C-alpha positions as CSV (number, residue, x, y, z in Angstrom):
1,M,-12.8,-7.1,6.4
2,C,-13.6,-4.8,3.5
3,N,-16.9,-3.3,3.0
4,Y,-17.4,-2.5,-0.5
5,N,-20.6,-1.0,-2.3
6,Y,-19.7,-2.0,-5.8
7,M,-21.1,-5.5,-6.1
8,S,-23.0,-6.0,-9.3
9,T,-22.7,-10.0,-10.0
10,E,-21.9,-13.1,-8.1
11,H,-18.7,-13.3,-10.1
12,D,-17.7,-9.5,-8.8
13,E,-18.7,-10.5,-5.4
14,R,-15.9,-13.3,-5.3
15,E,-13.0,-11.2,-6.9
16,S,-11.0,-9.5,-4.4
17,V,-11.4,-5.7,-3.7
18,A,-7.7,-5.3,-4.5
19,D,-8.0,-7.0,-7.8
20,R,-10.9,-5.1,-8.7
21,L,-8.9,-1.7,-7.6
22,R,-5.7,-2.8,-9.7
23,G,-8.1,-3.2,-12.7
24,W,-9.8,0.1,-12.4
25,F,-6.4,1.7,-11.7
26,T,-4.7,0.0,-14.8
27,G,-7.4,1.2,-17.0
28,R,-7.3,4.5,-15.8
29,I,-3.7,5.2,-15.5
30,P,-1.9,6.2,-18.9
31,G,-0.3,3.2,-20.3
32,D,3.0,5.0,-21.2
33,W,3.6,5.7,-17.4
34,L,4.1,2.1,-16.8
35,D,6.6,-0.3,-17.0
36,G,5.1,-3.4,-15.7
37,V,2.1,-4.4,-13.5
38,V,0.6,-1.9,-11.2
39,E,0.6,-2.9,-7.5
40,V,-2.3,-1.9,-5.4
41,T,-2.9,-2.7,-1.3
42,V,-6.1,-1.8,0.2
43,D,-7.1,-1.4,3.8
44,R,-10.2,0.2,5.5
45,E,-9.0,3.7,5.2
46,E,-6.4,3.6,2.3
47,I,-5.5,2.5,-1.3
48,T,-1.8,2.5,-2.0
49,V,-0.8,2.4,-5.7
50,I,2.9,1.8,-6.7
51,L,3.3,2.6,-10.3
52,P,6.5,0.7,-11.9
53,I,8.2,3.2,-14.1
54,P,11.1,2.6,-16.4
55,A,14.5,2.7,-15.0
56,P,16.9,5.3,-16.5
57,Q,19.7,4.3,-18.7
58,V,23.2,4.1,-17.1
59,A,26.6,3.1,-18.1
60,E,27.1,-1.0,-17.7
61,D,29.8,-0.2,-15.2
62,A,27.8,2.1,-13.1
63,S,28.4,2.2,-9.4
64,D,25.3,1.4,-7.3
65,A,25.4,4.8,-6.1
66,E,25.2,6.2,-9.4
67,R,22.1,3.7,-10.3
68,S,20.4,4.7,-6.9
69,A,20.7,8.5,-7.7
70,A,19.4,7.8,-11.3
71,A,16.5,5.9,-10.1
72,A,15.8,8.6,-7.5
73,G,16.2,11.5,-10.1
74,R,13.5,9.3,-12.5
75,S,11.2,8.9,-9.5
76,R,11.2,12.6,-8.6
77,R,10.9,13.6,-12.3
78,F,7.6,11.2,-12.6
79,R,6.2,12.5,-9.4
80,E,6.5,16.3,-10.7
81,E,5.4,15.6,-14.5
82,T,2.5,13.2,-13.4
83,R,1.2,15.3,-10.2
84,Q,-2.0,16.8,-11.7
85,Q,-3.1,13.7,-13.8
86,R,-2.5,11.5,-10.6
87,I,-4.5,14.1,-8.5
88,E,-7.5,13.7,-10.8
89,I,-7.1,10.0,-10.7
90,A,-7.0,9.8,-7.2
91,Q,-10.2,12.2,-6.6
92,E,-12.2,10.0,-8.8
93,A,-11.1,6.9,-6.9
94,E,-11.7,8.4,-3.5
95,H,-15.0,9.5,-4.6
96,R,-15.9,6.1,-6.1
97,Y,-14.4,3.8,-3.4
98,G,-14.6,6.0,-0.2
99,R,-10.8,5.6,0.5
100,K,-7.9,7.7,0.3
101,V,-5.3,7.3,-2.5
102,S,-1.5,7.4,-1.7
103,W,1.1,6.9,-4.7
104,G,4.5,5.5,-5.2
105,V,6.8,4.2,-7.8
106,R,9.1,1.3,-8.3
107,C,12.0,2.4,-10.3
108,D,15.1,-0.1,-10.6
109,D,13.9,-2.1,-7.8
110,K,13.6,0.8,-5.4
111,T,10.2,1.9,-4.1
112,V,9.5,5.7,-3.3
113,M,6.5,6.7,-1.7
114,F,5.0,10.2,-2.7
115,T,2.1,10.2,-0.4
116,T,0.9,8.2,2.4
117,V,-1.9,8.4,4.9
118,S,-1.1,8.5,8.6
119,V,-4.3,7.2,10.5
120,P,-4.6,7.6,14.5
121,V,-5.3,4.2,16.0
122,M,-6.6,4.0,19.4
123,T,-5.5,1.1,21.8
124,R,-5.4,0.1,25.4
125,L,-2.3,-1.2,26.7
126,R,-1.4,-2.7,30.0
127,Q,1.6,-1.3,32.2
128,S,3.9,-3.8,31.1
129,E,3.1,-2.9,27.5
130,R,3.4,0.8,28.2
131,Q,6.7,0.2,29.8
132,V,8.0,-1.2,26.5
133,L,6.9,1.9,24.7
134,D,8.6,4.1,27.4
135,T,11.7,2.2,27.1
136,L,12.0,2.8,23.2
137,V,11.3,6.6,24.0
138,D,13.9,6.7,26.9
139,A,16.6,4.8,24.8
140,G,15.8,7.4,21.9
141,V,14.9,4.9,19.5
142,A,11.1,6.6,19.2
143,R,10.2,10.3,20.1
144,S,6.9,9.3,21.8
145,R,4.8,6.5,22.5
146,S,2.8,6.8,19.2
147,D,6.2,6.5,17.4
148,S,7.3,3.4,19.5
149,L,4.2,1.8,18.6
150,A,4.7,2.4,15.0
151,W,8.0,1.1,15.1
152,C,6.9,-2.2,16.9
153,V,4.3,-2.6,14.2
154,R,6.8,-2.1,11.3
155,L,9.2,-4.5,13.2
156,V,6.6,-7.2,13.2
157,G,5.7,-6.6,9.7
158,E,9.3,-7.1,8.5
159,H,10.1,-10.0,10.5
160,E,6.8,-12.1,10.4
161,Q,5.5,-11.5,6.7
162,S,5.1,-15.1,5.9
163,W,2.8,-15.6,8.9
164,L,1.0,-12.2,8.2
165,G,0.7,-13.5,4.6
166,D,-0.9,-16.9,5.7
167,L,-3.1,-15.0,8.0
168,R,-4.3,-12.7,5.0
169,D,-4.6,-15.8,2.8
170,A,-7.0,-17.3,5.4
171,L,-9.0,-14.1,5.9
172,Q,-9.7,-14.1,2.2
173,K,-10.9,-17.4,2.1
174,V,-13.4,-16.8,5.0
175,E,-14.4,-13.6,2.9
176,Q,-15.2,-15.7,-0.1
177,V,-17.2,-18.1,2.1
178,R,-19.1,-15.6,3.6
179,A,-19.8,-14.1,0.0
180,E,-21.4,-17.1,-1.2
181,G,-23.5,-17.6,1.9
182,P,-25.6,-20.6,3.0
183,R,-27.0,-22.9,0.4
184,S,-30.5,-24.0,0.9
185,S,-32.1,-27.0,-1.0
């Protein structure tokens, strides 16, 4: 699943990679940036860090459009004001953990991503599978087979979140059992 070079004790081995990264980023990020708990998601190539930032004050009777525009403005301001420090933190994390760092914020229940990593993935598809991708291209849903495949993956991710969560939980348990290793008397 995740190869991780920093394992100093048995206790460290049992903790999940995401928990350790969340702790590291929480300790490394200035506290005055945050209005809640940092979210960290990790895979083989990327660490995604979502920072909860304070929502701007708007009138009680503000419309949804006004609230949304205020949150977007706050997110943009935060992005510009913290850019240099985020770059430094990301470089340190990339060196330490061997993965690229992507940043985003959550403001007033809206998530805005500043950076993301797009990783090429090679796959082999049979004709019937390629025809699905080609149909999406021909219908104008996607510009290319690559876009079609990304669209399909997003769709499964959106509609099968519970099932994918169960799979991740099961994989985490397998990782924990592997880390404990066999016990000999």
